[in-house]
C-alpha positions in Angstrom: 12.2 12.2 32.8 8.8 10.5 33.0 6.9 13.7 32.4 9.0 14.3 29.2 8.0 10.8 27.9 4.3 11.6 28.4 4.6 15.0 26.6 6.5 13.4 23.7 3.9 10.7 23.4 1.1 13.2 23.3 2.9 15.4 20.7 3.6 12.4 18.5 -0.1 11.3 18.8 -1.4 14.7 17.9 1.0 15.0 15.0 0.1 11.6 13.6 -3.6 12.3 14.0 -3.2 15.7 12.3 -1.3 14.4 9.3 -3.7 11.5 8.9 -6.7 13.8 9.0 -5.1 16.2 6.5 -4.3 13.3 4.2 -7.8 11.9 4.3 -9.4 15.3 3.7 -7.0 15.9 0.7 -7.8 12.6 -0.8 -11.6 13.2 -0.5 -11.5 16.7 -1.9 -9.2 15.6 -4.8 -11.6 12.8 -5.6 -14.7 15.1 -5.6 -13.0 17.7 -7.8 -12.0 15.0 -10.4 -15.5 13.6 -10.3 -17.1 17.0 -10.9 -14.8 17.8 -13.7 -15.6 14.5 -15.4 -19.3 15.0 -14.9 -19.1 18.5 -16.3 -17.3 17.2 -19.4 -14.2 19.3 -18.8 -11.9 16.4 -19.3 -11.1 14.8 -22.6 -9.8 11.3 -23.3 -6.1 12.4 -23.1 -6.7 14.0 -19.6 -8.4 10.8 -18.5 -5.3 8.8 -19.4 -3.2 11.2 -17.4 -5.4 10.8 -14.4 -5.1 7.1 -14.7 -1.3 7.3 -14.9 -1.3 9.5 -11.8 -3.3 6.9 -9.9 -0.8 4.3 -10.9 2.1 6.4 -9.6 0.2 6.9 -6.3 -0.2 3.1 -6.1 3.6 2.5 -6.5 4.4 5.3 -3.9 2.0 3.7 -1.4 3.6 0.3 -2.1 7.1 1.7 -1.5 6.3 3.3 1.8 4.3 0.3 2.9 7.3 -2.0 2.2 9.7 0.4 4.0 7.5 0.6 7.1 6.8 -3.1 7.1 10.4 -4.0 7.0 11.2 -1.3 9.6 8.6 -2.8 11.9 10.2 -6.2 11.5 13.5 -4.6 12.5 11.9 -3.1 15.6 10.4 -6.5 16.5 13.9 -8.1 16.1 15.4 -5.4 18.4 12.7 -6.1 21.0 13.3 -9.9 20.8 17.0 -9.4 21.2 16.7 -7.1 24.2 18.8 -4.3 22.7 18.3 -0.8 24.2 16.8 1.8 21.9 20.0 3.9 22.0 22.5 1.2 21.1 24.2 1.3 17.7 23.1 -2.3 17.0 19.5 -1.3 17.3 20.0 1.6 14.8 21.8 -0.8 12.5 19.0 -3.3 12.5 16.3 -0.8 11.8 18.4 0.9 9.0 19.2 -2.6 7.5 15.5 -3.6 7.6 14.4 -0.3 5.9 17.1 -0.9 3.3 15.7 -4.3 2.6 12.3 -2.7 2.1 13.8 -0.4 -0.5 15.5 -3.3 -2.2 12.3 -5.3 -2.4 10.6 -2.3 -3.9 13.4 -1.8 -6.4 13.2 -5.4 -7.6 9.5 -5.2 -7.9 9.7 -2.0 -9.9 12.4 -3.4 -12.2 10.1 -6.3 -13.0 7.2 -4.0 -13.7 9.2 -1.8 -16.0 10.5 -4.9 -17.9 6.9 -6.1 -18.2 5.8 -2.8 -19.8 8.6 -2.9 -22.3 
């Protein structure tokens, strides 16, 4: 069983590294393309506003996933401090509840933002 744990750890590490690398490359190339379009004068004022709105949506998406991962991490820390096994139903319940709290915090934040805009 110990060999399986090592293989799983290596696979997860490679997957995380790969997705992170792809995300960084995508962000850099998207930025360069936008910059070149702006410098070439291919984008008018309306398109500039759309690009700004897209950046705002990306901000909120990042905030959502940051909150979910943060609260899930708190749930994992709680599980570790309570000495639950990773396969117990209480451990799953704690992580799911913590992630749900992250969603609720995001929902409350977005509700205030929408009310602020109106």
